[in-house]
PLY file of the C-alpha trace (Angstrom):
ply
format ascii 1.0
element vertex 199
property float x
property float y
property float z
element edge 198
property int vertex1
property int vertex2
end_header
-23.52 -36.42 -47.61
-20.78 -33.86 -46.92
-23.27 -31.13 -45.75
-24.96 -33.76 -43.46
-21.59 -34.56 -41.75
-20.83 -30.79 -41.30
-24.28 -30.21 -39.94
-23.85 -33.18 -37.43
-20.50 -31.82 -36.23
-21.91 -28.31 -35.60
-24.97 -29.66 -33.72
-23.10 -32.32 -31.77
-24.32 -32.96 -28.14
-20.64 -33.27 -26.93
-19.05 -29.95 -26.46
-15.39 -29.33 -27.37
-14.70 -27.77 -23.93
-16.24 -29.11 -20.73
-15.67 -26.06 -18.57
-14.73 -22.48 -18.90
-12.78 -20.25 -16.52
-14.87 -17.10 -16.96
-12.50 -14.91 -14.86
-9.56 -15.93 -16.92
-11.43 -15.18 -20.15
-12.47 -11.86 -18.89
-8.98 -10.85 -17.88
-7.77 -11.88 -21.39
-10.46 -9.82 -22.92
-9.61 -6.80 -20.70
-5.88 -6.98 -21.62
-6.72 -7.18 -25.21
-9.30 -4.50 -25.61
-8.85 -2.08 -22.76
-6.18 0.53 -22.07
-5.24 1.38 -18.50
-6.67 4.48 -16.93
-4.18 7.14 -15.98
-5.39 9.25 -13.09
-4.20 12.81 -12.60
-3.12 12.21 -8.98
-0.84 9.33 -10.19
0.85 11.60 -12.64
1.09 9.26 -15.52
1.67 6.10 -13.56
-0.35 2.95 -14.36
-3.27 2.57 -11.85
-3.50 -1.19 -12.30
0.23 -1.62 -11.74
0.10 0.49 -8.61
-2.81 -1.49 -7.37
-1.02 -4.75 -8.09
2.21 -3.49 -6.32
0.30 -2.46 -3.32
-1.59 -5.83 -3.08
1.52 -7.80 -3.39
3.31 -5.72 -0.64
0.33 -6.20 1.65
0.32 -9.95 1.04
4.17 -10.55 1.28
4.62 -8.41 4.36
8.39 -8.82 4.69
10.04 -6.57 7.19
13.02 -4.70 5.71
13.11 -1.90 8.38
13.61 -2.81 12.02
14.72 0.45 13.70
11.68 2.81 13.08
9.06 2.07 15.68
7.41 3.56 18.78
5.70 1.74 21.63
3.53 2.88 24.58
0.27 1.79 26.25
0.58 -1.76 24.76
0.58 -0.41 21.23
3.64 -0.66 18.94
3.64 1.28 15.65
6.33 0.72 13.19
7.39 1.26 9.55
7.74 -2.27 8.32
9.09 -1.60 4.95
9.73 1.24 2.45
9.81 0.67 -1.31
10.11 3.10 -4.26
8.96 2.76 -7.88
8.19 5.27 -10.62
8.75 8.32 -8.35
6.37 6.94 -5.68
7.11 5.75 -2.14
5.24 2.72 -0.78
5.17 2.82 2.95
4.28 -0.43 4.85
3.04 0.46 8.29
2.18 -1.96 11.00
0.28 -1.72 14.34
0.68 -4.39 17.11
-1.84 -4.21 19.90
-0.64 -6.24 22.89
-3.27 -4.65 25.22
-6.72 -5.84 26.29
-8.52 -2.88 24.59
-9.13 -2.66 20.89
-7.33 0.17 18.93
-9.37 1.85 16.19
-7.47 3.98 13.78
-8.96 7.42 13.05
-6.19 9.02 11.06
-2.60 8.46 9.71
-0.72 11.62 9.06
2.59 12.16 7.18
4.32 15.51 7.60
7.74 17.07 7.11
8.94 18.79 10.31
12.05 20.65 11.44
14.35 18.58 13.70
15.04 21.55 15.98
12.49 24.16 16.53
13.91 27.33 18.02
11.88 29.53 20.51
9.82 32.22 18.89
9.99 30.67 15.34
6.91 29.98 13.22
6.44 26.29 12.80
5.80 25.34 9.22
5.07 21.62 8.95
4.32 20.43 5.51
1.46 17.87 5.36
1.75 15.12 2.75
-1.40 13.61 1.42
-1.30 9.77 0.56
-2.33 9.13 -3.05
-3.62 5.62 -2.37
-4.07 3.60 0.69
-4.32 -0.35 0.99
-5.65 -1.03 4.64
-8.51 -3.53 4.55
-8.73 -3.43 8.47
-8.64 -0.27 10.55
-9.21 -1.83 14.05
-6.71 -3.97 15.93
-8.59 -5.99 18.41
-6.97 -6.94 21.69
-3.75 -8.92 21.15
-3.68 -8.63 17.41
-2.04 -6.59 14.66
-2.87 -4.89 11.44
-0.99 -3.48 8.46
-1.48 -0.97 5.65
0.19 0.20 2.53
0.45 3.95 1.84
1.42 5.48 -1.46
3.04 8.92 -1.47
4.76 10.94 -4.20
8.53 10.78 -3.95
10.26 13.43 -2.02
13.53 13.98 -0.10
14.26 16.07 3.15
16.55 18.94 3.96
19.33 18.40 6.45
17.29 19.79 9.29
14.05 17.98 8.59
12.45 14.57 9.35
9.36 12.84 8.04
6.89 12.41 10.90
4.26 9.65 10.62
1.62 9.86 13.32
-1.28 7.41 14.00
-4.29 8.71 15.90
-6.64 6.53 17.87
-10.35 7.15 17.42
-11.90 8.19 20.75
-8.67 7.66 22.56
-5.22 9.06 23.46
-2.86 6.19 22.55
-1.46 8.10 19.61
1.88 7.01 18.19
4.47 8.83 16.22
7.62 7.63 14.30
10.29 9.83 12.44
12.17 8.88 9.28
15.35 10.72 8.15
16.48 11.40 4.56
18.80 8.35 4.74
15.86 6.11 5.37
14.11 7.58 2.25
16.97 7.36 -0.08
17.62 3.68 1.02
14.09 2.69 0.04
13.95 -0.73 -1.76
13.35 -0.72 -5.57
10.24 -2.44 -6.64
12.03 -3.93 -9.58
13.71 -6.29 -7.19
10.31 -7.48 -5.96
8.58 -10.42 -7.52
5.07 -9.37 -8.47
2.27 -11.86 -8.76
-0.39 -10.99 -11.19
-3.97 -11.88 -10.59
0 1
1 2
2 3
3 4
4 5
5 6
6 7
7 8
8 9
9 10
10 11
11 12
12 13
13 14
14 15
15 16
16 17
17 18
18 19
19 20
20 21
21 22
22 23
23 24
24 25
25 26
26 27
27 28
28 29
29 30
30 31
31 32
32 33
33 34
34 35
35 36
36 37
37 38
38 39
39 40
40 41
41 42
42 43
43 44
44 45
45 46
46 47
47 48
48 49
49 50
50 51
51 52
52 53
53 54
54 55
55 56
56 57
57 58
58 59
59 60
60 61
61 62
62 63
63 64
64 65
65 66
66 67
67 68
68 69
69 70
70 71
71 72
72 73
73 74
74 75
75 76
76 77
77 78
78 79
79 80
80 81
81 82
82 83
83 84
84 85
85 86
86 87
87 88
88 89
89 90
90 91
91 92
92 93
93 94
94 95
95 96
96 97
97 98
98 99
99 100
100 101
101 102
102 103
103 104
104 105
105 106
106 107
107 108
108 109
109 110
110 111
111 112
112 113
113 114
114 115
115 116
116 117
117 118
118 119
119 120
120 121
121 122
122 123
123 124
124 125
125 126
126 127
127 128
128 129
129 130
130 131
131 132
132 133
133 134
134 135
135 136
136 137
137 138
138 139
139 140
140 141
141 142
142 143
143 144
144 145
145 146
146 147
147 148
148 149
149 150
150 151
151 152
152 153
153 154
154 155
155 156
156 157
157 158
158 159
159 160
160 161
161 162
162 163
163 164
164 165
165 166
166 167
167 168
168 169
169 170
170 171
171 172
172 173
173 174
174 175
175 176
176 177
177 178
178 179
179 180
180 181
181 182
182 183
183 184
184 185
185 186
186 187
187 188
188 189
189 190
190 191
191 192
192 193
193 194
194 195
195 196
196 197
197 198
């Protein structure tokens, strides 16, 4: 009789759980059985943490910097926020298009340049390569805006240098340029003050 009752409970037509959250179960399994991949370009930083930080910064989009912007031809380009974590800078860049013509981004450059360039001197700009970029949309249609997060290794500037961020329009000439000084970099907000939402 006891074995019959056990067999009946195993083969019951009523399941213990009516629905499963497969994504939740997959995430739990991944957390238990996988280790985070460390990419060489991230220099030991957790790739999944960086991805999570970039997604949260993109979604929250709070403006913490108001004085770094350029505007011409109906295009305003600005540094919306600057955060720092684990020797990495997170630049939140925004482009507002108030013109009737769409603006397609071809390239965004980061370079360290001298403030004063004397005549007959060799200009030695140092190009900085973003490690990661989170910019789902690269075209601002007429009367719209777009935003992107750029991850760069941490650096500081000399007294006579600035960081120049330039955005180039594809098949156009409405390029925009902004400059940051060392004080802007060293006043970057720490990520640990940011509430990160996990997936």
